[in-house]
PyMOL CGO cylinders between C-alpha atoms (Angstrom):
from pymol import cmd
from pymol.cgo import CYLINDER

trace = [
    CYLINDER, -34.14, 11.30, 114.98, -31.79, 12.65, 112.18, 0.3, 1, 1, 1, 1, 1, 1,
    CYLINDER, -31.79, 12.65, 112.18, -28.56, 10.50, 111.49, 0.3, 1, 1, 1, 1, 1, 1,
    CYLINDER, -28.56, 10.50, 111.49, -25.62, 12.20, 109.49, 0.3, 1, 1, 1, 1, 1, 1,
    CYLINDER, -25.62, 12.20, 109.49, -23.56, 10.08, 106.97, 0.3, 1, 1, 1, 1, 1, 1,
    CYLINDER, -23.56, 10.08, 106.97, -19.66, 11.10, 106.41, 0.3, 1, 1, 1, 1, 1, 1,
    CYLINDER, -19.66, 11.10, 106.41, -19.08, 11.02, 102.52, 0.3, 1, 1, 1, 1, 1, 1,
    CYLINDER, -19.08, 11.02, 102.52, -15.79, 12.00, 103.28, 0.3, 1, 1, 1, 1, 1, 1,
    CYLINDER, -15.79, 12.00, 103.28, -14.50, 8.68, 104.62, 0.3, 1, 1, 1, 1, 1, 1,
    CYLINDER, -14.50, 8.68, 104.62, -11.80, 7.09, 102.05, 0.3, 1, 1, 1, 1, 1, 1,
    CYLINDER, -11.80, 7.09, 102.05, -13.68, 4.55, 101.15, 0.3, 1, 1, 1, 1, 1, 1,
    CYLINDER, -13.68, 4.55, 101.15, -16.35, 6.71, 99.60, 0.3, 1, 1, 1, 1, 1, 1,
    CYLINDER, -16.35, 6.71, 99.60, -13.95, 9.02, 97.78, 0.3, 1, 1, 1, 1, 1, 1,
    CYLINDER, -13.95, 9.02, 97.78, -14.24, 9.44, 93.86, 0.3, 1, 1, 1, 1, 1, 1,
    CYLINDER, -14.24, 9.44, 93.86, -11.17, 7.39, 92.39, 0.3, 1, 1, 1, 1, 1, 1,
    CYLINDER, -11.17, 7.39, 92.39, -8.89, 9.06, 89.85, 0.3, 1, 1, 1, 1, 1, 1,
    CYLINDER, -8.89, 9.06, 89.85, -7.81, 6.17, 87.42, 0.3, 1, 1, 1, 1, 1, 1,
    CYLINDER, -7.81, 6.17, 87.42, -4.48, 6.57, 86.23, 0.3, 1, 1, 1, 1, 1, 1,
    CYLINDER, -4.48, 6.57, 86.23, -3.59, 5.30, 82.51, 0.3, 1, 1, 1, 1, 1, 1,
    CYLINDER, -3.59, 5.30, 82.51, -0.57, 2.76, 83.19, 0.3, 1, 1, 1, 1, 1, 1,
    CYLINDER, -0.57, 2.76, 83.19, 2.27, 4.51, 81.23, 0.3, 1, 1, 1, 1, 1, 1,
    CYLINDER, 2.27, 4.51, 81.23, 2.48, 1.07, 79.11, 0.3, 1, 1, 1, 1, 1, 1,
    CYLINDER, 2.48, 1.07, 79.11, -0.89, 1.19, 77.64, 0.3, 1, 1, 1, 1, 1, 1,
    CYLINDER, -0.89, 1.19, 77.64, 0.22, 4.81, 76.30, 0.3, 1, 1, 1, 1, 1, 1,
    CYLINDER, 0.22, 4.81, 76.30, 3.13, 3.95, 75.08, 0.3, 1, 1, 1, 1, 1, 1,
    CYLINDER, 3.13, 3.95, 75.08, 1.15, 0.86, 73.11, 0.3, 1, 1, 1, 1, 1, 1,
    CYLINDER, 1.15, 0.86, 73.11, -1.53, 3.37, 71.86, 0.3, 1, 1, 1, 1, 1, 1,
    CYLINDER, -1.53, 3.37, 71.86, 1.45, 5.44, 70.79, 0.3, 1, 1, 1, 1, 1, 1,
    CYLINDER, 1.45, 5.44, 70.79, 3.22, 2.55, 69.41, 0.3, 1, 1, 1, 1, 1, 1,
    CYLINDER, 3.22, 2.55, 69.41, -0.23, 1.13, 67.53, 0.3, 1, 1, 1, 1, 1, 1,
    CYLINDER, -0.23, 1.13, 67.53, -0.61, 5.19, 65.64, 0.3, 1, 1, 1, 1, 1, 1,
    CYLINDER, -0.61, 5.19, 65.64, 2.84, 4.82, 64.49, 0.3, 1, 1, 1, 1, 1, 1,
    CYLINDER, 2.84, 4.82, 64.49, 2.43, 1.45, 62.89, 0.3, 1, 1, 1, 1, 1, 1,
    CYLINDER, 2.43, 1.45, 62.89, -0.86, 2.84, 61.32, 0.3, 1, 1, 1, 1, 1, 1,
    CYLINDER, -0.86, 2.84, 61.32, 0.89, 5.86, 60.51, 0.3, 1, 1, 1, 1, 1, 1,
    CYLINDER, 0.89, 5.86, 60.51, 3.75, 3.99, 58.61, 0.3, 1, 1, 1, 1, 1, 1,
    CYLINDER, 3.75, 3.99, 58.61, 1.73, 1.43, 57.37, 0.3, 1, 1, 1, 1, 1, 1,
    CYLINDER, 1.73, 1.43, 57.37, -0.72, 4.47, 55.32, 0.3, 1, 1, 1, 1, 1, 1,
    CYLINDER, -0.72, 4.47, 55.32, 2.86, 5.97, 54.62, 0.3, 1, 1, 1, 1, 1, 1,
    CYLINDER, 2.86, 5.97, 54.62, 4.64, 2.68, 53.42, 0.3, 1, 1, 1, 1, 1, 1,
    CYLINDER, 4.64, 2.68, 53.42, 0.85, 2.33, 50.88, 0.3, 1, 1, 1, 1, 1, 1,
    CYLINDER, 0.85, 2.33, 50.88, 1.64, 5.57, 49.57, 0.3, 1, 1, 1, 1, 1, 1,
    CYLINDER, 1.64, 5.57, 49.57, 5.05, 4.84, 48.71, 0.3, 1, 1, 1, 1, 1, 1,
    CYLINDER, 5.05, 4.84, 48.71, 3.99, 1.58, 47.12, 0.3, 1, 1, 1, 1, 1, 1,
    CYLINDER, 3.99, 1.58, 47.12, 1.71, 3.16, 45.14, 0.3, 1, 1, 1, 1, 1, 1,
    CYLINDER, 1.71, 3.16, 45.14, 3.72, 6.04, 44.08, 0.3, 1, 1, 1, 1, 1, 1,
    CYLINDER, 3.72, 6.04, 44.08, 6.50, 3.86, 43.04, 0.3, 1, 1, 1, 1, 1, 1,
    CYLINDER, 6.50, 3.86, 43.04, 3.57, 1.28, 40.70, 0.3, 1, 1, 1, 1, 1, 1,
    CYLINDER, 3.57, 1.28, 40.70, 2.90, 4.57, 39.27, 0.3, 1, 1, 1, 1, 1, 1,
    CYLINDER, 2.90, 4.57, 39.27, 6.06, 5.41, 38.39, 0.3, 1, 1, 1, 1, 1, 1,
    CYLINDER, 6.06, 5.41, 38.39, 7.10, 2.44, 37.20, 0.3, 1, 1, 1, 1, 1, 1,
    CYLINDER, 7.10, 2.44, 37.20, 3.72, 2.54, 34.60, 0.3, 1, 1, 1, 1, 1, 1,
    CYLINDER, 3.72, 2.54, 34.60, 4.76, 5.78, 33.59, 0.3, 1, 1, 1, 1, 1, 1,
    CYLINDER, 4.76, 5.78, 33.59, 8.41, 4.77, 32.89, 0.3, 1, 1, 1, 1, 1, 1,
    CYLINDER, 8.41, 4.77, 32.89, 7.30, 1.40, 30.89, 0.3, 1, 1, 1, 1, 1, 1,
    CYLINDER, 7.30, 1.40, 30.89, 4.35, 3.68, 28.67, 0.3, 1, 1, 1, 1, 1, 1,
    CYLINDER, 4.35, 3.68, 28.67, 7.75, 6.46, 27.70, 0.3, 1, 1, 1, 1, 1, 1,
    CYLINDER, 7.75, 6.46, 27.70, 9.44, 3.23, 26.79, 0.3, 1, 1, 1, 1, 1, 1,
    CYLINDER, 9.44, 3.23, 26.79, 6.61, 1.96, 24.96, 0.3, 1, 1, 1, 1, 1, 1,
    CYLINDER, 6.61, 1.96, 24.96, 6.35, 4.98, 23.29, 0.3, 1, 1, 1, 1, 1, 1,
    CYLINDER, 6.35, 4.98, 23.29, 9.85, 5.26, 22.53, 0.3, 1, 1, 1, 1, 1, 1,
    CYLINDER, 9.85, 5.26, 22.53, 9.65, 1.87, 21.29, 0.3, 1, 1, 1, 1, 1, 1,
    CYLINDER, 9.65, 1.87, 21.29, 6.72, 2.95, 18.64, 0.3, 1, 1, 1, 1, 1, 1,
    CYLINDER, 6.72, 2.95, 18.64, 8.05, 6.29, 17.32, 0.3, 1, 1, 1, 1, 1, 1,
    CYLINDER, 8.05, 6.29, 17.32, 11.48, 3.96, 16.38, 0.3, 1, 1, 1, 1, 1, 1,
    CYLINDER, 11.48, 3.96, 16.38, 9.30, 1.68, 14.54, 0.3, 1, 1, 1, 1, 1, 1,
    CYLINDER, 9.30, 1.68, 14.54, 7.01, 4.17, 13.03, 0.3, 1, 1, 1, 1, 1, 1,
    CYLINDER, 7.01, 4.17, 13.03, 11.05, 5.77, 11.81, 0.3, 1, 1, 1, 1, 1, 1,
    CYLINDER, 11.05, 5.77, 11.81, 11.62, 2.16, 10.49, 0.3, 1, 1, 1, 1, 1, 1,
    CYLINDER, 11.62, 2.16, 10.49, 8.54, 1.42, 8.73, 0.3, 1, 1, 1, 1, 1, 1,
    CYLINDER, 8.54, 1.42, 8.73, 8.48, 5.34, 6.97, 0.3, 1, 1, 1, 1, 1, 1,
    CYLINDER, 8.48, 5.34, 6.97, 12.16, 4.20, 5.89, 0.3, 1, 1, 1, 1, 1, 1,
    CYLINDER, 12.16, 4.20, 5.89, 11.18, 0.96, 4.59, 0.3, 1, 1, 1, 1, 1, 1,
    CYLINDER, 11.18, 0.96, 4.59, 8.11, 2.66, 2.53, 0.3, 1, 1, 1, 1, 1, 1,
    CYLINDER, 8.11, 2.66, 2.53, 10.18, 5.30, 1.21, 0.3, 1, 1, 1, 1, 1, 1,
    CYLINDER, 10.18, 5.30, 1.21, 12.84, 2.54, -0.07, 0.3, 1, 1, 1, 1, 1, 1,
    CYLINDER, 12.84, 2.54, -0.07, 10.21, 0.59, -1.57, 0.3, 1, 1, 1, 1, 1, 1,
    CYLINDER, 10.21, 0.59, -1.57, 9.16, 3.48, -3.65, 0.3, 1, 1, 1, 1, 1, 1,
    CYLINDER, 9.16, 3.48, -3.65, 9.89, 2.28, -7.32, 0.3, 1, 1, 1, 1, 1, 1,
    CYLINDER, 9.89, 2.28, -7.32, 12.93, 4.12, -9.24, 0.3, 1, 1, 1, 1, 1, 1,
    CYLINDER, 12.93, 4.12, -9.24, 12.76, 7.18, -11.40, 0.3, 1, 1, 1, 1, 1, 1,
    CYLINDER, 12.76, 7.18, -11.40, 13.29, 4.96, -14.61, 0.3, 1, 1, 1, 1, 1, 1,
    CYLINDER, 13.29, 4.96, -14.61, 10.88, 1.97, -13.15, 0.3, 1, 1, 1, 1, 1, 1,
    CYLINDER, 10.88, 1.97, -13.15, 7.88, 4.97, -13.34, 0.3, 1, 1, 1, 1, 1, 1,
    CYLINDER, 7.88, 4.97, -13.34, 8.63, 5.92, -16.25, 0.3, 1, 1, 1, 1, 1, 1,
    CYLINDER, 8.63, 5.92, -16.25, 8.40, 2.55, -18.05, 0.3, 1, 1, 1, 1, 1, 1,
    CYLINDER, 8.40, 2.55, -18.05, 4.95, 2.42, -15.96, 0.3, 1, 1, 1, 1, 1, 1,
    CYLINDER, 4.95, 2.42, -15.96, 4.02, 5.12, -17.60, 0.3, 1, 1, 1, 1, 1, 1,
    CYLINDER, 4.02, 5.12, -17.60, 5.21, 4.43, -20.90, 0.3, 1, 1, 1, 1, 1, 1,
    CYLINDER, 5.21, 4.43, -20.90, 3.15, 0.81, -20.74, 0.3, 1, 1, 1, 1, 1, 1,
    CYLINDER, 3.15, 0.81, -20.74, 0.29, 2.74, -19.45, 0.3, 1, 1, 1, 1, 1, 1,
    CYLINDER, 0.29, 2.74, -19.45, 0.32, 5.03, -22.13, 0.3, 1, 1, 1, 1, 1, 1,
    CYLINDER, 0.32, 5.03, -22.13, 0.39, 1.91, -24.60, 0.3, 1, 1, 1, 1, 1, 1,
    CYLINDER, 0.39, 1.91, -24.60, -2.38, 0.63, -22.94, 0.3, 1, 1, 1, 1, 1, 1,
    CYLINDER, -2.38, 0.63, -22.94, -4.76, 3.82, -23.11, 0.3, 1, 1, 1, 1, 1, 1,
    CYLINDER, -4.76, 3.82, -23.11, -3.50, 4.50, -27.01, 0.3, 1, 1, 1, 1, 1, 1,
    CYLINDER, -3.50, 4.50, -27.01, -4.52, 0.28, -27.60, 0.3, 1, 1, 1, 1, 1, 1,
    CYLINDER, -4.52, 0.28, -27.60, -7.56, 1.06, -25.82, 0.3, 1, 1, 1, 1, 1, 1,
    CYLINDER, -7.56, 1.06, -25.82, -8.52, 4.21, -28.09, 0.3, 1, 1, 1, 1, 1, 1,
    CYLINDER, -8.52, 4.21, -28.09, -7.63, 1.97, -31.14, 0.3, 1, 1, 1, 1, 1, 1,
    CYLINDER, -7.63, 1.97, -31.14, -9.96, -0.79, -29.92, 0.3, 1, 1, 1, 1, 1, 1,
    CYLINDER, -9.96, -0.79, -29.92, -12.61, 1.79, -29.62, 0.3, 1, 1, 1, 1, 1, 1,
    CYLINDER, -12.61, 1.79, -29.62, -12.10, 2.77, -33.07, 0.3, 1, 1, 1, 1, 1, 1,
    CYLINDER, -12.10, 2.77, -33.07, -11.70, 0.09, -34.20, 0.3, 1, 1, 1, 1, 1, 1,
    CYLINDER, -11.70, 0.09, -34.20, -15.00, -1.07, -32.81, 0.3, 1, 1, 1, 1, 1, 1,
    CYLINDER, -15.00, -1.07, -32.81, -16.91, 2.14, -34.03, 0.3, 1, 1, 1, 1, 1, 1,
    CYLINDER, -16.91, 2.14, -34.03, -15.79, 0.59, -37.64, 0.3, 1, 1, 1, 1, 1, 1,
    CYLINDER, -15.79, 0.59, -37.64, -17.07, -2.32, -37.18, 0.3, 1, 1, 1, 1, 1, 1,
    CYLINDER, -17.07, -2.32, -37.18, -20.08, -1.86, -35.89, 0.3, 1, 1, 1, 1, 1, 1,
    CYLINDER, -20.08, -1.86, -35.89, -20.79, 1.36, -38.43, 0.3, 1, 1, 1, 1, 1, 1,
    CYLINDER, -20.79, 1.36, -38.43, -20.11, -1.16, -41.06, 0.3, 1, 1, 1, 1, 1, 1,
    CYLINDER, -20.11, -1.16, -41.06, -19.23, 1.49, -43.40, 0.3, 1, 1, 1, 1, 1, 1,
    CYLINDER, -19.23, 1.49, -43.40, -15.47, 2.00, -43.84, 0.3, 1, 1, 1, 1, 1, 1,
    CYLINDER, -15.47, 2.00, -43.84, -13.45, 0.07, -46.40, 0.3, 1, 1, 1, 1, 1, 1,
    CYLINDER, -13.45, 0.07, -46.40, -10.66, -0.45, -43.68, 0.3, 1, 1, 1, 1, 1, 1,
    CYLINDER, -10.66, -0.45, -43.68, -13.32, -2.55, -41.15, 0.3, 1, 1, 1, 1, 1, 1,
    CYLINDER, -13.32, -2.55, -41.15, -12.59, -5.86, -42.20, 0.3, 1, 1, 1, 1, 1, 1,
    CYLINDER, -12.59, -5.86, -42.20, -8.71, -5.20, -41.94, 0.3, 1, 1, 1, 1, 1, 1,
    CYLINDER, -8.71, -5.20, -41.94, -9.38, -3.07, -38.79, 0.3, 1, 1, 1, 1, 1, 1,
    CYLINDER, -9.38, -3.07, -38.79, -11.42, -6.19, -37.16, 0.3, 1, 1, 1, 1, 1, 1,
    CYLINDER, -11.42, -6.19, -37.16, -8.58, -8.47, -38.60, 0.3, 1, 1, 1, 1, 1, 1,
    CYLINDER, -8.58, -8.47, -38.60, -5.82, -6.41, -36.43, 0.3, 1, 1, 1, 1, 1, 1,
    CYLINDER, -5.82, -6.41, -36.43, -7.92, -6.20, -33.26, 0.3, 1, 1, 1, 1, 1, 1,
    CYLINDER, -7.92, -6.20, -33.26, -9.25, -9.91, -33.16, 0.3, 1, 1, 1, 1, 1, 1,
    CYLINDER, -9.25, -9.91, -33.16, -5.71, -11.62, -33.43, 0.3, 1, 1, 1, 1, 1, 1,
    CYLINDER, -5.71, -11.62, -33.43, -3.41, -9.23, -31.53, 0.3, 1, 1, 1, 1, 1, 1,
    CYLINDER, -3.41, -9.23, -31.53, -1.78, -11.53, -28.83, 0.3, 1, 1, 1, 1, 1, 1,
    CYLINDER, -1.78, -11.53, -28.83, -1.19, -10.37, -25.07, 0.3, 1, 1, 1, 1, 1, 1,
    CYLINDER, -1.19, -10.37, -25.07, 2.00, -8.41, -24.81, 0.3, 1, 1, 1, 1, 1, 1,
    CYLINDER, 2.00, -8.41, -24.81, 1.61, -6.72, -27.96, 0.3, 1, 1, 1, 1, 1, 1,
    CYLINDER, 1.61, -6.72, -27.96, 0.59, -3.65, -28.44, 0.3, 1, 1, 1, 1, 1, 1,
    CYLINDER, 0.59, -3.65, -28.44, 0.23, -1.00, -31.82, 0.3, 1, 1, 1, 1, 1, 1,
    CYLINDER, 0.23, -1.00, -31.82, 0.44, 2.14, -31.71, 0.3, 1, 1, 1, 1, 1, 1,
    CYLINDER, 0.44, 2.14, -31.71, -0.13, 2.98, -35.21, 0.3, 1, 1, 1, 1, 1, 1,
    CYLINDER, -0.13, 2.98, -35.21, -1.73, 1.42, -38.13, 0.3, 1, 1, 1, 1, 1, 1,
    CYLINDER, -1.73, 1.42, -38.13, -1.47, 3.05, -42.14, 0.3, 1, 1, 1, 1, 1, 1,
    CYLINDER, -1.47, 3.05, -42.14, -4.30, 1.55, -44.72, 0.3, 1, 1, 1, 1, 1, 1,
    CYLINDER, -4.30, 1.55, -44.72, -3.90, 2.19, -48.55, 0.3, 1, 1, 1, 1, 1, 1,
    CYLINDER, -3.90, 2.19, -48.55, -6.95, 0.27, -49.85, 0.3, 1, 1, 1, 1, 1, 1,
    CYLINDER, -6.95, 0.27, -49.85, -5.87, 2.06, -53.23, 0.3, 1, 1, 1, 1, 1, 1,
    CYLINDER, -5.87, 2.06, -53.23, -2.57, 0.11, -53.29, 0.3, 1, 1, 1, 1, 1, 1,
    CYLINDER, -2.57, 0.11, -53.29, -3.51, -2.60, -50.62, 0.3, 1, 1, 1, 1, 1, 1,
    CYLINDER, -3.51, -2.60, -50.62, -1.06, -1.39, -48.48, 0.3, 1, 1, 1, 1, 1, 1,
    CYLINDER, -1.06, -1.39, -48.48, -0.89, -2.04, -44.87, 0.3, 1, 1, 1, 1, 1, 1,
    CYLINDER, -0.89, -2.04, -44.87, 2.07, -0.66, -42.38, 0.3, 1, 1, 1, 1, 1, 1,
    CYLINDER, 2.07, -0.66, -42.38, 1.48, -1.77, -38.55, 0.3, 1, 1, 1, 1, 1, 1,
    CYLINDER, 1.48, -1.77, -38.55, 3.55, -0.18, -36.04, 0.3, 1, 1, 1, 1, 1, 1,
    CYLINDER, 3.55, -0.18, -36.04, 3.64, -1.03, -32.22, 0.3, 1, 1, 1, 1, 1, 1,
    CYLINDER, 3.64, -1.03, -32.22, 5.53, -2.97, -29.20, 0.3, 1, 1, 1, 1, 1, 1,
    CYLINDER, 5.53, -2.97, -29.20, 5.74, -6.16, -27.98, 0.3, 1, 1, 1, 1, 1, 1,
    CYLINDER, 5.74, -6.16, -27.98, 7.39, -8.05, -25.11, 0.3, 1, 1, 1, 1, 1, 1,
    CYLINDER, 7.39, -8.05, -25.11, 9.47, -10.43, -27.09, 0.3, 1, 1, 1, 1, 1, 1,
    CYLINDER, 9.47, -10.43, -27.09, 10.55, -10.19, -30.58, 0.3, 1, 1, 1, 1, 1, 1,
    CYLINDER, 10.55, -10.19, -30.58, 9.02, -13.89, -30.75, 0.3, 1, 1, 1, 1, 1, 1,
    CYLINDER, 9.02, -13.89, -30.75, 5.16, -12.39, -30.61, 0.3, 1, 1, 1, 1, 1, 1,
    CYLINDER, 5.16, -12.39, -30.61, 5.72, -10.05, -33.97, 0.3, 1, 1, 1, 1, 1, 1,
    CYLINDER, 5.72, -10.05, -33.97, 5.69, -13.05, -36.24, 0.3, 1, 1, 1, 1, 1, 1,
    CYLINDER, 5.69, -13.05, -36.24, 3.14, -15.21, -34.43, 0.3, 1, 1, 1, 1, 1, 1,
    CYLINDER, 3.14, -15.21, -34.43, 1.07, -11.76, -34.31, 0.3, 1, 1, 1, 1, 1, 1,
    CYLINDER, 1.07, -11.76, -34.31, 1.72, -11.88, -38.53, 0.3, 1, 1, 1, 1, 1, 1,
    CYLINDER, 1.72, -11.88, -38.53, 1.17, -15.08, -38.99, 0.3, 1, 1, 1, 1, 1, 1,
    CYLINDER, 1.17, -15.08, -38.99, -2.02, -15.11, -36.82, 0.3, 1, 1, 1, 1, 1, 1,
    CYLINDER, -2.02, -15.11, -36.82, -2.99, -12.24, -39.42, 0.3, 1, 1, 1, 1, 1, 1,
    CYLINDER, -2.99, -12.24, -39.42, -2.30, -14.21, -42.38, 0.3, 1, 1, 1, 1, 1, 1,
    CYLINDER, -2.30, -14.21, -42.38, -5.40, -16.68, -41.75, 0.3, 1, 1, 1, 1, 1, 1,
    CYLINDER, -5.40, -16.68, -41.75, -7.76, -13.42, -41.59, 0.3, 1, 1, 1, 1, 1, 1,
    CYLINDER, -7.76, -13.42, -41.59, -9.43, -13.46, -44.86, 0.3, 1, 1, 1, 1, 1, 1,
    CYLINDER, -9.43, -13.46, -44.86, -9.13, -9.64, -45.05, 0.3, 1, 1, 1, 1, 1, 1,
    CYLINDER, -9.13, -9.64, -45.05, -5.18, -10.02, -45.09, 0.3, 1, 1, 1, 1, 1, 1,
    CYLINDER, -5.18, -10.02, -45.09, -5.18, -13.63, -47.39, 0.3, 1, 1, 1, 1, 1, 1,
    CYLINDER, -5.18, -13.63, -47.39, -2.03, -13.22, -49.52, 0.3, 1, 1, 1, 1, 1, 1,
    CYLINDER, -2.03, -13.22, -49.52, -0.95, -11.02, -48.19, 0.3, 1, 1, 1, 1, 1, 1,
    CYLINDER, -0.95, -11.02, -48.19, 3.08, -10.44, -47.16, 0.3, 1, 1, 1, 1, 1, 1,
    CYLINDER, 3.08, -10.44, -47.16, 4.92, -8.07, -45.34, 0.3, 1, 1, 1, 1, 1, 1,
    CYLINDER, 4.92, -8.07, -45.34, 8.25, -7.22, -47.07, 0.3, 1, 1, 1, 1, 1, 1,
    CYLINDER, 8.25, -7.22, -47.07, 9.63, -4.74, -44.75, 0.3, 1, 1, 1, 1, 1, 1,
    CYLINDER, 9.63, -4.74, -44.75, 10.04, -5.69, -40.94, 0.3, 1, 1, 1, 1, 1, 1,
    CYLINDER, 10.04, -5.69, -40.94, 12.04, -4.09, -38.53, 0.3, 1, 1, 1, 1, 1, 1,
    CYLINDER, 12.04, -4.09, -38.53, 12.81, -4.69, -34.53, 0.3, 1, 1, 1, 1, 1, 1,
    CYLINDER, 12.81, -4.69, -34.53, 14.44, -2.19, -32.24, 0.3, 1, 1, 1, 1, 1, 1,
    CYLINDER, 14.44, -2.19, -32.24, 15.08, -2.12, -28.65, 0.3, 1, 1, 1, 1, 1, 1,
    CYLINDER, 15.08, -2.12, -28.65, 14.71, 1.42, -26.73, 0.3, 1, 1, 1, 1, 1, 1,
    CYLINDER, 14.71, 1.42, -26.73, 17.63, 1.89, -24.06, 0.3, 1, 1, 1, 1, 1, 1,
    CYLINDER, 17.63, 1.89, -24.06, 14.95, 2.39, -21.37, 0.3, 1, 1, 1, 1, 1, 1,
    CYLINDER, 14.95, 2.39, -21.37, 12.71, -0.24, -21.21, 0.3, 1, 1, 1, 1, 1, 1,
    CYLINDER, 12.71, -0.24, -21.21, 11.48, -4.07, -21.56, 0.3, 1, 1, 1, 1, 1, 1,
    CYLINDER, 11.48, -4.07, -21.56, 9.90, -4.14, -24.67, 0.3, 1, 1, 1, 1, 1, 1,
    CYLINDER, 9.90, -4.14, -24.67, 10.31, -4.39, -28.41, 0.3, 1, 1, 1, 1, 1, 1,
    CYLINDER, 10.31, -4.39, -28.41, 9.58, -1.47, -30.81, 0.3, 1, 1, 1, 1, 1, 1,
    CYLINDER, 9.58, -1.47, -30.81, 8.48, -3.15, -34.36, 0.3, 1, 1, 1, 1, 1, 1,
    CYLINDER, 8.48, -3.15, -34.36, 7.47, -1.97, -37.53, 0.3, 1, 1, 1, 1, 1, 1,
    CYLINDER, 7.47, -1.97, -37.53, 6.12, -4.15, -40.45, 0.3, 1, 1, 1, 1, 1, 1,
    CYLINDER, 6.12, -4.15, -40.45, 5.10, -2.94, -44.27, 0.3, 1, 1, 1, 1, 1, 1,
    CYLINDER, 5.10, -2.94, -44.27, 3.71, -5.09, -47.13, 0.3, 1, 1, 1, 1, 1, 1,
    CYLINDER, 3.71, -5.09, -47.13, 5.91, -3.30, -48.84, 0.3, 1, 1, 1, 1, 1, 1,
    CYLINDER, 5.91, -3.30, -48.84, 9.81, -1.90, -48.55, 0.3, 1, 1, 1, 1, 1, 1,
    CYLINDER, 9.81, -1.90, -48.55, 8.14, 1.72, -49.11, 0.3, 1, 1, 1, 1, 1, 1,
    CYLINDER, 8.14, 1.72, -49.11, 5.96, 1.54, -46.64, 0.3, 1, 1, 1, 1, 1, 1,
    CYLINDER, 5.96, 1.54, -46.64, 8.87, 2.13, -44.42, 0.3, 1, 1, 1, 1, 1, 1,
    CYLINDER, 8.87, 2.13, -44.42, 8.91, 5.61, -44.80, 0.3, 1, 1, 1, 1, 1, 1,
    CYLINDER, 8.91, 5.61, -44.80, 7.21, 8.23, -42.15, 0.3, 1, 1, 1, 1, 1, 1,
]
cmd.load_cgo(trace, "trace")
């Protein structure tokens, strides 16, 4: 026996679920919130990067100003031309003294020259801040002429007094004594000789 079943009755028909308008509006609102939040994050990051860039530019400007200021200070601290000239003159005097000492050492070590004891005494008794620029020795007439520079005029008599303690200068007296101060410089030029005739060049 065949039984027919009617599938088109209202209870057995498929139902179409309709999305409620409230739920749809909620999803749209949520999507808008997500987009807004993402936009806010991007905007915040852009603002932060812009602020960092501005801070770096400000720091660079500050560094450039510091470099300019320090360069000006370094330029201002460079010695004046007259100071450089004085330093060069002192360096020249030191070089001449060094060469003189080397020559004296050579004479003493060789042991041959008749002026070796006097040269050794001149080098041995020279105090600090005194530089010899010229020495003339006449062995036959026992004449001695010494020229040089000193930081103070009081150093020259002290140097001559020390020389009098040397056997090579025993009994010698310096009859010529001249001091002068250059217009530019912080030293004293001196000229001493055993006889006044020794002042001539």
